C-alpha positions in Angstrom: 0.0 0.0 0.0 1.3 3.4 -0.9 2.2 5.7 2.0 0.6 9.1 2.5 2.9 12.1 1.8 1.7 14.2 4.7 3.0 17.7 4.8 1.7 18.7 8.2 4.5 19.0 10.7 4.4 17.3 14.0 4.2 19.4 17.1 6.1 17.1 19.4 9.1 14.8 19.1 10.0 12.1 21.5 13.4 11.2 20.0 16.4 13.0 21.6 19.5 14.3 19.8 21.5 11.6 21.6 19.4 8.9 19.9 19.7 10.4 16.5 23.5 10.2 16.4 24.7 6.7 15.3 26.6 4.9 18.1 29.6 4.4 15.8 29.8 7.9 14.6 33.4 9.3 14.7 32.3 12.4 16.5 31.2 10.4 19.6 34.7 9.4 20.5 36.0 13.0 19.7 33.3 14.5 21.9 34.1 12.1 24.8 37.8 13.1 24.7 37.0 16.8 24.4 34.5 16.7 27.3 37.2 15.0 29.5 39.6 17.8 28.8 36.9 20.5 29.4 36.0 19.0 32.8 39.6 19.2 34.0 39.7 22.9 33.0 36.5 24.0 34.7 38.2 26.0 37.4 40.4 27.8 34.8 37.2 28.8 32.9 35.7 30.1 36.2 38.6 32.4 36.7 38.1 34.1 33.4 34.6 35.4 34.0 33.0 37.7 36.5 30.6 36.4 39.2 27.8 38.7 38.3 26.4 40.1 35.0 24.9 38.7 31.9 25.8 35.1 31.2 28.2 34.6 28.4 28.2 31.8 25.8 29.5 28.8 27.8 33.2 28.4 27.1 32.7 24.6 26.8 30.3 25.2 23.9 32.6 27.7 22.3 35.4 25.2 22.3 33.3 22.4 20.9 32.0 24.7 18.2 35.6 25.7 17.2 36.5 22.0 17.0 33.6 21.5 14.6 34.6 24.4 12.5 38.1 22.9 12.2 37.0 19.4 11.5 34.4 20.3 8.9 36.3 23.3 7.4 33.5 25.7 7.9 34.8 28.9 6.4 32.9 31.5 8.4 31.2 32.0 11.7 28.0 33.0 9.9 28.0 29.7 8.1 28.8 27.8 11.3 25.8 29.3 13.0 23.6 28.5 10.0 24.8 24.9 10.2 24.1 24.7 13.9 20.5 26.0 13.4 19.5 22.9 11.3 22.3 20.3 11.6 21.3 18.0 14.4 24.8 16.5 14.5 26.3 19.9 15.1 23.7 20.7 17.8 24.4 17.5 19.6 28.2 17.9 19.5 28.1 21.5 20.8 25.5 20.7 23.5 22.5 22.7 22.2 19.0 21.3 22.7 16.7 20.8 19.8 14.7 23.9 20.4 17.5 26.1 21.9 18.2 29.2 19.8 21.6 29.5 18.1 23.8 32.5 18.9 24.2 35.5 16.6 27.4 35.1 14.6 28.8 38.4 15.8 28.2 37.4 19.5 29.8 34.1 18.9 32.8 35.7 17.2 33.3 38.2 20.0 33.1 35.5 22.7 35.3 33.1 20.8 38.0 35.7 20.2 38.1 36.6 23.8 38.6 32.9 24.7 41.1 32.1 22.0 43.3 35.1 23.1 43.6 33.6 26.5 46.2 31.1 27.5 43.6 28.6 28.5 42.7 28.0 24.8 46.2 27.1 24.0 46.3 24.6 26.9 42.9 23.1 25.7 44.2 22.4 22.2 47.5 21.0 23.5 45.6 18.6 25.7 43.2 17.6 22.9 46.2 17.0 20.6 47.9 14.9 23.3 44.8 12.7 23.4 44.7 12.4 19.6 48.3 11.4 19.1 47.6 7.6 19.0 45.3 8.3 16.0 47.6 10.6 14.1 49.6 9.4 11.1 52.5 10.7 9.1 50.4 11.1 6.0 50.4 14.8 4.9 49.5 16.9 1.9 51.1 19.7 0.0 49.4 22.9 -1.1 50.3 24.5 -4.4 49.0 27.9 -5.6 48.6 29.7 -8.8 46.8 32.7 -10.3 44.2 32.3 -13.0 43.7 35.3 -15.3 40.1 36.7 -15.2 38.1 39.6 -16.6 36.6 40.4 -13.3 36.7 43.9 -11.8 38.7 45.5 -14.7 37.4 48.8 -13.6 39.2 48.5 -10.3 42.5 48.9 -12.0 43.5 52.6 -12.1 46.7 54.6 -12.3 48.6 54.9 -9.1 49.0 58.7 -9.5 45.2 59.1 -9.9 45.5 60.7 -13.3 43.5 58.4 -15.5 40.5 58.5 -17.7 37.4 56.3 -17.3 38.1 53.2 -15.1 38.5 50.0 -17.1 39.3 51.7 -20.4 42.8 50.7 -21.4 42.7 50.7 -25.2 46.0 51.9 -26.5 47.4 52.3 -23.0 50.2 50.4 -21.5 49.7 48.9 -18.0 52.4 47.7 -15.7 52.7 46.9 -12.0 54.6 50.1 -11.6 51.9 52.3 -13.1 48.6 50.6 -12.2 47.0 48.9 -9.2 43.7 47.6 -8.0 41.7 49.9 -5.8 39.1 47.4 -4.5 39.1 43.7 -3.9 42.0 41.7 -2.5 41.5 39.0 -5.2 42.7 41.5 -7.9 46.4 40.7 -7.8 48.6 43.3 -9.5 51.5 40.9 -9.9 49.8 38.3 -12.0 52.7 38.6 -14.3 55.9 40.6 -13.9 55.2 42.5 -17.1 51.4 42.8 -17.0 48.8 44.2 -14.5 45.7 42.0 -14.6 42.9 40.7 -12.5 43.3 37.1 -11.4 41.7 34.4 -9.2 43.8 32.5 -6.7 43.6 28.7 -7.2 44.9 26.2 -4.6 45.6 22.6 -5.3 45.7 20.1 -2.4 47.9 17.1 -3.2 47.9 14.1 -0.7 51.3 12.6 0.1 51.3 9.1 1.3 54.3 6.9 2.3 54.7 3.8 0.4 54.4 0.6 2.5 
C-alpha cells in the first residue's frame, strides 16, 4: 500500500538528539575526549569570568564549536551558526538542545576571540592534541597555488597617480605593476605577471602525500 505524503509538521518529538547520532559515529569518541579535557579545566574557565552580570556563551560550547569548525572546514562564523541551526549532529556535539536558539554570529565571534586570546585556549588544544596522538599518522598533503587570469573587476585597475580616464578603459594604453594597481578587492592581484597588471583568481591545489608501505 502506498504511504501518504503528509505535509503537516508534528508538534512534538520524543526522539532525543542523543538517539539520532549513530553509536559508531566518529564524533562520539571525539566529543568524549573533548569533554574529559573540558572537565579538568572548569576552574580555569571560572577564573576568566565575573561572578555577576549577563551570562556569556559557555566556554565549553565555544570550544566544541571551534572543534567542529576545524573538522568540517566551515569557512565563516556565519555559516557555522547556519549549520548549527538545522544540523542535528552539530547541535548534539556543541551541546545545544533541539529547540534552543543559536547565537548570533557576531556574538559568537566576540566571545570566541576573547577565549582564544587567553592562555587557557592554547592549553585546551594542547591537551586535545595529546589525546589524539595515537590516532595521528605521518600522512600529509602539499598545497600549491597559482593565479588564473580573469576579466573580473577590470574597472578596479587605475593609475597609481590618480591621473586616469574612465576606469577600465585601457585601449592603446600600457599597463604595468609600476603604473597601475587595484583599488578594490583583495583578489585582484597586481602581480599576476611581472610585465602585466591584470585581475586574477587565486587557485589552490591540495595534493595528498602518502608513504609507500
